[in-house]
GUDREN-612537 format. One line per field, with one value per residue: residue number from 1; residue in one letter; chain; z, x, y of N, C-alpha, C in turn. Coordinates in Angstrom, 2 decimals, always signed. Last residue first. Layout:
BEGIN
k NUM, ...
r a, ...
c A, ...
n.w Z, ...
n.u X, ...
n.v Y, ...
ca.w Z, ...
ca.u X, ...
ca.v Y, ...
c.w Z, ...
c.u X, ...
c.v Y, ...
***
This chain:
BEGIN
k 179, 178, 177, 176, 175, 174, 173, 172, 171, 170, 169, 168, 167, 166, 165, 164, 163, 162, 161, 160, 159, 158, 157, 156, 155, 154, 153, 152, 151, 150, 149, 148, 147, 146, 145, 144, 143, 142, 141, 140, 139, 138, 137, 136, 135, 134, 133, 132, 131, 130, 129, 128, 127, 126, 125, 124, 123, 122, 121, 120, 119, 118, 117, 116, 115, 114, 113, 112, 111, 110, 109, 108, 107, 106, 105, 104, 103, 102, 101, 100, 99, 98, 97, 96, 95, 94, 93, 92, 91, 90, 89, 88, 87, 86, 85, 84, 83, 82, 81, 80, 79, 78, 77, 76, 75, 74, 73, 72, 71, 70, 69, 68, 67, 66, 65, 64, 63, 62, 61, 60, 59, 58, 57, 56, 55, 54, 53, 52, 51, 50, 49, 48, 47, 46, 45, 44, 43, 42, 41, 40, 39, 38, 37, 36, 35, 34, 33, 32, 31, 30, 29, 28, 27, 26, 25, 24, 23, 22, 21, 20, 19, 18, 17, 16, 15, 14, 13, 12, 11, 10, 9, 8, 7, 6, 5, 4, 3, 2, 1
r x, x, x, x, x, x, x, x, x, x, x, x, x, x, x, x, x, x, x, x, x, x, x, x, x, x, x, x, x, x, x, x, x, x, x, x, x, x, x, x, x, x, x, x, x, x, x, x, x, x, x, x, x, x, x, x, x, x, x, x, x, x, x, x, x, x, x, x, x, x, x, x, x, x, x, x, x, x, x, x, x, x, x, x, x, x, x, x, x, x, x, x, x, x, x, x, x, x, x, x, x, x, x, x, x, x, x, x, x, x, x, x, x, x, x, x, x, x, x, x, x, x, x, x, x, x, x, x, x, x, x, x, x, x, x, x, x, x, x, x, x, x, x, x, x, x, x, x, x, x, x, x, x, x, x, x, x, x, x, x, x, x, x, x, x, x, x, x, x, x, x, x, x, x, x, x, x, x, x
c A, A, A, A, A, A, A, A, A, A, A, A, A, A, A, A, A, A, A, A, A, A, A, A, A, A, A, A, A, A, A, A, A, A, A, A, A, A, A, A, A, A, A, A, A, A, A, A, A, A, A, A, A, A, A, A, A, A, A, A, A, A, A, A, A, A, A, A, A, A, A, A, A, A, A, A, A, A, A, A, A, A, A, A, A, A, A, A, A, A, A, A, A, A, A, A, A, A, A, A, A, A, A, A, A, A, A, A, A, A, A, A, A, A, A, A, A, A, A, A, A, A, A, A, A, A, A, A, A, A, A, A, A, A, A, A, A, A, A, A, A, A, A, A, A, A, A, A, A, A, A, A, A, A, A, A, A, A, A, A, A, A, A, A, A, A, A, A, A, A, A, A, A, A, A, A, A, A, A
n.w -31.79, -33.55, -33.17, -32.18, -30.83, -30.19, -31.92, -31.70, -33.52, -36.42, -38.04, -38.80, -40.37, -43.02, -44.37, -43.70, -45.32, -48.01, -48.22, -47.06, -48.86, -51.22, -50.46, -50.16, -52.82, -54.08, -52.75, -53.63, -56.33, -56.22, -53.13, -50.46, -47.86, -44.57, -42.09, -38.71, -35.98, -33.10, -29.59, -27.66, -28.82, -28.22, -26.65, -25.34, -24.53, -25.37, -25.13, -27.13, -26.48, -26.71, -29.44, -30.60, -29.61, -30.95, -33.59, -33.41, -32.70, -35.01, -36.82, -35.59, -35.69, -38.45, -39.13, -37.63, -38.78, -41.45, -41.31, -40.33, -37.48, -34.17, -31.32, -31.01, -32.64, -36.21, -39.47, -41.32, -43.55, -46.45, -48.00, -50.37, -52.25, -54.46, -54.14, -51.90, -50.85, -49.19, -48.90, -46.87, -46.30, -43.30, -40.98, -37.54, -34.97, -34.06, -36.33, -39.06, -42.07, -44.43, -47.51, -50.13, -50.03, -49.99, -49.68, -48.55, -48.85, -47.22, -44.44, -44.00, -46.06, -45.86, -43.65, -43.91, -43.97, -41.25, -40.16, -41.22, -39.91, -37.24, -37.17, -37.40, -34.94, -33.19, -33.93, -35.88, -39.17, -40.42, -43.28, -44.55, -46.83, -48.70, -49.07, -47.58, -44.88, -42.05, -40.38, -38.00, -36.47, -35.15, -32.92, -30.73, -29.12, -27.85, -27.57, -25.70, -27.82, -31.31, -33.60, -36.89, -39.47, -42.72, -45.20, -47.44, -49.75, -50.11, -49.62, -46.10, -43.53, -42.71, -43.85, -42.40, -40.67, -39.20, -39.68, -36.78, -34.60, -31.54, -28.69, -25.81, -22.50, -19.06, -16.96, -16.20, -18.47, -20.14, -20.82, -23.73, -25.77, -29.28, -31.59
n.u -60.97, -61.40, -60.11, -56.98, -55.26, -53.17, -52.20, -51.88, -53.62, -54.48, -56.05, -54.50, -52.52, -52.85, -51.40, -48.74, -48.40, -47.98, -45.23, -45.14, -46.75, -45.23, -42.92, -44.10, -44.81, -42.27, -41.03, -42.62, -41.89, -39.17, -38.30, -37.51, -36.21, -35.98, -36.93, -36.84, -37.40, -35.34, -34.83, -35.23, -36.79, -35.04, -35.81, -35.76, -35.91, -33.20, -30.72, -28.91, -27.46, -29.57, -30.22, -27.78, -27.71, -29.91, -28.99, -26.76, -28.00, -29.41, -27.21, -25.78, -27.73, -28.05, -25.46, -25.21, -27.26, -26.36, -22.76, -20.28, -20.14, -20.75, -20.55, -23.49, -25.09, -25.36, -26.05, -23.22, -21.27, -19.37, -17.41, -17.58, -18.50, -18.60, -20.91, -22.78, -25.20, -28.16, -30.70, -33.49, -36.40, -38.18, -40.14, -40.30, -42.53, -44.34, -45.18, -42.89, -41.18, -40.15, -38.61, -37.18, -33.70, -30.18, -27.44, -24.16, -21.50, -20.75, -21.65, -21.59, -23.14, -25.52, -26.76, -27.88, -30.62, -31.02, -30.40, -32.49, -34.67, -33.93, -34.03, -36.78, -37.51, -36.52, -38.21, -40.88, -42.34, -45.28, -46.64, -49.93, -52.25, -54.58, -56.43, -55.41, -54.33, -53.97, -50.92, -48.95, -45.95, -43.09, -41.90, -43.35, -45.12, -43.68, -43.34, -41.48, -39.15, -39.98, -38.95, -38.17, -38.11, -36.97, -36.24, -33.54, -31.79, -28.25, -25.03, -24.35, -24.83, -26.55, -26.90, -28.96, -29.71, -31.85, -33.40, -34.83, -36.30, -35.17, -37.25, -37.33, -36.66, -36.97, -34.06, -31.75, -30.17, -32.94, -35.51, -37.59, -40.35, -40.77, -43.26
n.v -52.25, -50.25, -47.93, -47.17, -45.60, -47.22, -49.95, -52.63, -53.75, -51.85, -50.33, -48.22, -49.44, -49.96, -48.11, -48.82, -51.29, -51.40, -51.90, -54.49, -55.96, -55.65, -57.07, -59.60, -60.20, -60.13, -62.29, -64.43, -64.37, -64.98, -66.69, -66.61, -64.77, -65.55, -63.30, -62.21, -60.07, -59.56, -58.86, -56.81, -53.85, -50.75, -47.63, -44.33, -41.17, -39.23, -37.90, -38.01, -40.29, -42.20, -42.06, -42.84, -45.49, -46.59, -46.48, -48.19, -50.62, -51.25, -51.58, -53.67, -55.74, -55.99, -56.95, -59.26, -60.84, -61.17, -60.72, -59.86, -62.02, -63.23, -65.32, -67.47, -70.18, -70.48, -71.61, -72.88, -71.33, -71.40, -69.71, -68.37, -65.61, -64.04, -62.42, -61.41, -59.51, -59.37, -57.14, -56.56, -54.88, -54.02, -52.32, -51.34, -50.09, -48.24, -46.67, -47.48, -47.30, -49.59, -50.53, -52.53, -52.62, -52.28, -54.49, -55.27, -55.04, -52.92, -51.81, -49.14, -48.17, -49.56, -48.33, -45.85, -46.22, -46.75, -44.24, -42.69, -43.96, -43.47, -40.71, -40.38, -41.50, -39.61, -37.49, -39.02, -38.83, -39.39, -40.81, -40.97, -42.24, -40.22, -38.16, -36.00, -38.01, -39.75, -40.63, -41.94, -40.87, -42.66, -43.88, -44.62, -46.72, -49.62, -52.37, -52.97, -51.44, -51.68, -54.27, -55.13, -57.42, -58.25, -60.50, -60.94, -62.80, -63.57, -64.88, -65.51, -65.22, -67.15, -70.22, -72.77, -74.73, -73.54, -70.54, -68.98, -68.73, -70.20, -70.90, -68.88, -69.66, -69.08, -69.23, -70.52, -70.55, -71.56, -73.83, -73.51, -73.90, -74.31, -73.37
ca.w -30.77, -33.89, -32.74, -32.93, -31.40, -29.09, -32.14, -30.92, -32.10, -35.65, -37.56, -38.06, -39.00, -42.09, -44.58, -43.11, -43.86, -47.56, -48.75, -46.47, -47.44, -51.14, -50.82, -48.98, -51.76, -54.48, -52.66, -52.20, -55.95, -56.72, -54.54, -51.29, -48.99, -45.83, -42.95, -40.07, -36.83, -34.29, -30.80, -27.83, -28.27, -29.12, -26.67, -26.45, -23.91, -25.83, -23.97, -27.19, -26.57, -25.43, -28.41, -30.89, -29.23, -29.48, -33.22, -33.84, -31.77, -33.77, -37.07, -35.79, -34.40, -37.64, -39.77, -37.35, -37.37, -41.16, -41.63, -41.76, -38.19, -35.60, -32.04, -30.67, -31.57, -34.90, -38.38, -40.83, -42.11, -45.90, -46.65, -50.44, -50.92, -54.36, -55.25, -51.81, -52.14, -48.99, -49.82, -47.07, -47.04, -44.38, -41.88, -38.92, -35.62, -33.07, -34.98, -38.44, -40.67, -43.91, -46.11, -49.51, -50.89, -49.39, -50.52, -48.30, -49.48, -48.67, -44.97, -43.06, -45.82, -46.97, -43.57, -43.73, -45.21, -42.24, -39.82, -41.59, -41.38, -37.72, -37.00, -38.47, -36.19, -33.18, -34.02, -34.71, -38.22, -39.86, -42.11, -44.49, -45.51, -48.59, -49.59, -49.05, -45.45, -43.34, -40.53, -39.29, -36.50, -36.09, -34.13, -30.60, -30.36, -27.60, -28.71, -25.25, -26.57, -30.15, -32.82, -35.56, -38.67, -41.31, -44.69, -46.09, -49.60, -49.91, -50.46, -47.54, -44.07, -42.79, -43.56, -43.35, -41.58, -38.53, -40.31, -37.86, -35.83, -32.66, -29.77, -26.98, -23.73, -20.28, -17.51, -15.22, -17.36, -20.36, -19.84, -22.91, -24.77, -27.95, -30.99
ca.u -60.59, -61.96, -61.50, -57.74, -56.42, -54.03, -52.56, -50.96, -53.96, -53.46, -56.63, -55.72, -52.21, -53.46, -52.85, -49.37, -48.47, -49.36, -45.78, -44.40, -47.09, -46.59, -42.84, -43.56, -45.83, -43.33, -40.47, -42.60, -43.28, -39.58, -38.74, -37.04, -37.14, -35.26, -37.34, -36.32, -37.91, -36.01, -34.75, -33.93, -36.94, -35.55, -35.13, -35.98, -36.28, -34.52, -31.61, -29.90, -26.76, -28.88, -31.23, -28.35, -26.66, -29.92, -30.19, -26.59, -27.06, -30.14, -28.29, -25.16, -27.15, -29.16, -26.03, -24.29, -27.29, -27.59, -23.96, -20.56, -19.78, -20.98, -20.11, -22.17, -25.12, -24.92, -26.41, -24.60, -21.28, -20.71, -17.22, -17.48, -18.56, -17.48, -20.81, -21.38, -24.65, -26.72, -30.11, -32.04, -35.82, -37.24, -40.03, -39.87, -41.68, -43.63, -45.07, -44.22, -41.19, -41.28, -38.47, -38.33, -34.86, -31.48, -28.23, -25.61, -22.10, -20.83, -21.70, -20.86, -21.83, -24.61, -26.31, -26.42, -29.95, -31.28, -29.60, -31.10, -34.61, -34.10, -32.73, -35.91, -37.94, -35.92, -36.75, -40.38, -41.35, -44.62, -45.80, -48.65, -51.64, -53.44, -56.74, -55.45, -54.59, -54.65, -52.13, -49.52, -47.41, -43.77, -41.11, -42.52, -45.34, -43.95, -44.10, -42.87, -39.39, -39.55, -39.96, -37.64, -38.99, -36.65, -37.29, -34.07, -32.73, -29.65, -25.92, -24.25, -23.80, -27.08, -25.81, -28.79, -28.62, -30.66, -33.16, -33.86, -37.05, -34.99, -36.36, -38.05, -36.14, -37.49, -35.20, -32.83, -29.79, -31.54, -34.86, -36.66, -39.73, -40.56, -41.96
ca.v -53.25, -51.55, -47.96, -48.16, -44.94, -46.79, -48.55, -51.79, -53.86, -52.57, -51.60, -47.89, -49.05, -50.91, -48.09, -47.63, -51.29, -51.21, -50.66, -53.37, -55.90, -55.10, -55.65, -58.91, -60.17, -59.20, -60.95, -64.08, -64.16, -63.66, -66.66, -67.71, -64.71, -65.69, -64.41, -62.23, -61.15, -59.07, -59.67, -57.46, -55.18, -51.77, -48.92, -45.24, -42.44, -39.67, -38.07, -36.93, -39.00, -41.97, -41.79, -41.52, -44.53, -46.50, -45.73, -46.80, -49.98, -50.98, -50.62, -52.36, -55.31, -55.50, -55.75, -58.14, -60.48, -60.43, -61.47, -59.82, -60.80, -63.27, -64.11, -66.99, -69.19, -70.96, -70.72, -72.98, -71.61, -71.65, -70.24, -69.83, -66.21, -64.98, -63.38, -61.81, -59.90, -59.59, -58.11, -56.43, -55.99, -53.76, -53.47, -51.11, -51.09, -49.05, -46.08, -47.50, -46.89, -48.83, -50.16, -51.87, -52.74, -52.01, -53.58, -55.20, -56.21, -52.71, -53.18, -50.00, -47.55, -49.90, -49.72, -45.92, -45.83, -47.80, -45.41, -42.40, -43.88, -44.84, -41.36, -39.86, -42.13, -40.95, -37.33, -38.29, -39.36, -38.21, -41.08, -40.27, -42.39, -41.13, -39.50, -35.95, -36.69, -39.84, -39.83, -42.29, -40.85, -41.79, -43.64, -43.43, -45.97, -48.21, -51.84, -52.93, -52.15, -50.92, -53.54, -54.82, -56.57, -57.98, -59.63, -61.11, -61.70, -63.88, -64.08, -65.79, -64.35, -65.79, -69.30, -71.67, -75.04, -74.09, -71.83, -69.06, -69.03, -69.29, -71.33, -69.37, -69.08, -69.67, -68.51, -70.44, -69.67, -71.21, -72.97, -74.25, -73.05, -74.86, -73.14
c.w -30.01, -32.88, -32.97, -32.37, -32.22, -29.61, -31.08, -31.10, -31.20, -34.17, -36.63, -37.52, -38.19, -40.63, -43.67, -43.26, -43.26, -46.05, -48.23, -46.93, -46.78, -49.69, -50.72, -49.27, -50.54, -53.41, -53.03, -52.00, -54.47, -56.31, -54.93, -52.75, -50.06, -46.94, -44.20, -40.79, -38.17, -35.07, -31.98, -29.13, -28.54, -28.31, -27.69, -26.24, -25.02, -25.21, -24.39, -26.10, -26.51, -25.43, -27.07, -29.81, -29.46, -29.00, -31.70, -33.46, -32.12, -32.76, -35.77, -36.01, -34.52, -36.28, -38.89, -37.99, -37.05, -39.71, -41.26, -42.15, -39.67, -36.22, -33.55, -31.47, -31.28, -33.90, -37.04, -39.62, -41.64, -44.43, -45.95, -49.06, -51.03, -52.98, -55.15, -52.89, -51.99, -50.29, -49.49, -48.02, -47.28, -45.07, -42.94, -39.67, -36.99, -33.68, -33.99, -37.01, -40.20, -42.43, -45.69, -48.02, -50.17, -50.44, -49.89, -49.22, -49.30, -49.44, -46.50, -43.57, -44.91, -46.81, -44.65, -43.68, -45.12, -43.55, -40.81, -41.31, -41.83, -39.25, -37.45, -38.39, -37.37, -34.44, -34.04, -34.89, -37.04, -38.80, -41.69, -43.18, -45.56, -47.16, -49.61, -49.67, -46.96, -43.80, -41.94, -39.39, -37.90, -35.79, -35.10, -31.88, -30.27, -28.93, -28.48, -26.32, -26.10, -28.89, -31.69, -34.86, -37.32, -40.69, -43.19, -45.77, -48.30, -49.76, -50.25, -48.31, -45.56, -43.18, -43.79, -42.91, -42.58, -39.47, -39.81, -38.40, -37.02, -33.83, -30.88, -28.06, -24.90, -21.48, -18.78, -15.72, -16.36, -19.27, -20.23, -21.91, -23.91, -27.03, -29.61
c.u -61.82, -61.62, -62.14, -59.15, -57.31, -55.30, -53.56, -51.24, -53.05, -53.82, -55.69, -56.41, -53.48, -53.25, -53.58, -50.89, -49.10, -49.48, -47.18, -44.99, -46.42, -47.02, -44.20, -43.38, -45.34, -44.40, -41.52, -42.06, -43.38, -41.02, -39.11, -37.49, -36.63, -36.31, -36.47, -36.84, -37.22, -36.49, -35.37, -33.79, -35.63, -35.90, -35.81, -35.20, -36.66, -34.79, -33.05, -30.97, -27.74, -28.20, -30.57, -29.35, -27.15, -28.88, -30.23, -27.78, -26.86, -29.26, -29.00, -26.19, -26.54, -28.67, -27.12, -24.80, -26.39, -27.63, -25.18, -21.73, -20.07, -20.55, -20.27, -21.80, -23.69, -25.00, -25.97, -24.81, -22.73, -20.60, -18.57, -17.39, -18.54, -17.42, -19.67, -21.12, -23.15, -26.20, -28.62, -31.58, -34.35, -36.81, -39.00, -39.93, -41.23, -42.75, -44.25, -44.07, -42.64, -41.10, -39.71, -38.06, -35.99, -32.57, -29.61, -26.25, -23.62, -21.44, -21.86, -20.75, -20.96, -23.23, -25.29, -25.88, -28.43, -30.54, -29.79, -30.20, -33.17, -33.99, -32.78, -34.54, -37.10, -36.30, -36.07, -38.87, -41.09, -43.62, -45.13, -47.94, -50.24, -52.92, -55.54, -55.58, -54.59, -54.98, -52.69, -50.83, -47.83, -45.26, -41.76, -41.77, -44.61, -44.06, -44.57, -43.79, -40.82, -39.87, -39.31, -38.65, -38.33, -37.72, -37.07, -35.13, -33.49, -30.47, -27.36, -25.18, -23.61, -26.02, -26.30, -27.64, -28.33, -29.48, -31.83, -33.74, -36.10, -35.85, -36.30, -37.03, -36.88, -36.97, -35.67, -34.07, -30.91, -31.17, -33.40, -36.06, -38.84, -39.97, -41.91
c.v -53.70, -52.63, -49.32, -48.26, -45.89, -46.12, -48.14, -50.29, -53.02, -52.59, -52.36, -49.15, -48.78, -50.53, -49.07, -47.61, -50.03, -51.07, -50.36, -52.04, -54.69, -54.96, -54.99, -57.43, -59.38, -59.07, -59.91, -62.66, -63.75, -63.35, -65.23, -67.68, -65.66, -65.71, -64.39, -63.46, -61.07, -60.29, -58.94, -58.25, -55.91, -53.01, -49.82, -46.53, -43.42, -41.04, -38.34, -37.03, -37.84, -40.61, -41.46, -41.14, -43.10, -45.50, -45.54, -45.93, -48.50, -50.25, -50.25, -51.27, -53.92, -55.03, -55.16, -56.85, -59.30, -59.98, -60.63, -60.73, -60.98, -61.96, -64.28, -65.77, -68.77, -69.81, -71.32, -72.07, -71.70, -72.07, -70.45, -70.48, -67.73, -65.65, -64.38, -62.87, -60.14, -60.18, -58.19, -57.52, -55.65, -55.04, -53.09, -52.43, -50.60, -50.14, -46.90, -46.97, -46.89, -48.57, -49.39, -51.62, -52.00, -52.12, -53.46, -54.17, -56.24, -53.88, -53.10, -51.44, -48.43, -49.27, -50.03, -47.35, -45.95, -47.48, -46.55, -43.60, -43.66, -44.87, -42.81, -40.49, -41.67, -41.72, -38.71, -38.12, -38.43, -38.68, -39.77, -40.61, -41.78, -41.16, -40.44, -37.34, -36.80, -38.43, -39.99, -41.52, -41.25, -41.76, -42.67, -43.07, -44.64, -47.47, -50.40, -52.34, -51.90, -51.72, -52.75, -53.94, -56.38, -57.09, -59.50, -60.05, -61.96, -62.62, -64.54, -64.86, -64.56, -64.76, -67.88, -70.77, -73.93, -74.31, -72.38, -70.47, -69.13, -69.71, -70.27, -69.75, -69.71, -68.91, -69.21, -69.70, -69.49, -70.23, -72.80, -73.28, -73.92, -73.82, -73.78
***
């Protein structure tokens, strides 16, 4: 990635596909992190030979907010999802069978696309935190990948499902004994 100055500050180039329309039908892998990767969404514990997620109040709101995406964006469908202590992973499917207005990715106001879905989701969680006086913020950006094949979809679903079992090795886990 190149770093360029924008408004006097360094800015990292987008990882988005320049000619791709993120409002068109597609399958997307999304990761959103808490600000400074603060571990505040849940605890991951090992009990009864399995990894269990215990959501915090804000973590529970994240789960509910993710499930509500389809109520605000009827063209969106939810697939795999995983809450982790400092991030979430999810697969979103945008289904617009009669969509014909292909618009390559561009900077600026956007609606009815992946960016607007994630912006609304993150905003809803932040609003809940503010109203309930919970110290919480998201990192400004998020990671997304256009999933291009059934094999890739299967691999990403497995990665999402297995994520809790790898938390004990994560560098952001303060209890990681392997650092």
